[in-house]
Steps between C-alpha positions, in 0.01 A plus 500: 500500500600852435640683810319823418171312488542361844591835632198658337269227646653533849457878494139450378426259778659732754275785379187285517594402864537865582169587363328215680651594828409867449145406409466284802630757737275761364194270567624427844557860580146585359349237724677622808409859435136425444481286810655749720309801393230557762161633400406825656170498692213714373411726795149599595599874427608387146166322456305821612703702261449265203132495573480879514697532167250268319719185471254211418433272790614196303846669450521588867416144595765359254761720654407377843498141385841534325659650820353220739408760752259381768263753655362460849236765530213540744135597413559868579815514286319353212213741543749797501658356174152478341436868601831592347382361166679154503274266271318212652694248283824630652365479850375149457842390366668663797285304739561183288881540544473469871254210502736307258796581722327357808398185299861457381639545850248239628589262228871528579426442862291200425768370265764535775288316750592152385699233701705206375329180573598137433294492178557854385407854604189563700320819609534557875151652533 
């Protein structure tokens, strides 16, 4: 075989290896960045402001859903928000976030309440 051909092939393989490594690193860096970027909560004052400026309720709810914020509000707070112009759909979603969080906490507590028995795991209730 020609010596120049072997050098060319080796250089080509080296280039491919570098491209593969660079591509893999960029994917891993992207995953690490997206996993470590925390979502900011949507605050109650932000919700009031969005409502007053005419942001559609479904857009407000989507922002709250995307943020994963849980709202623990009492009846008087919900009434005040309604007086300030927060749409009913948004208020309902705010209540729903708390109910779902309570259910999830209970589910986790139930899941962790298992003991190892001779034939497997059994609830200790």
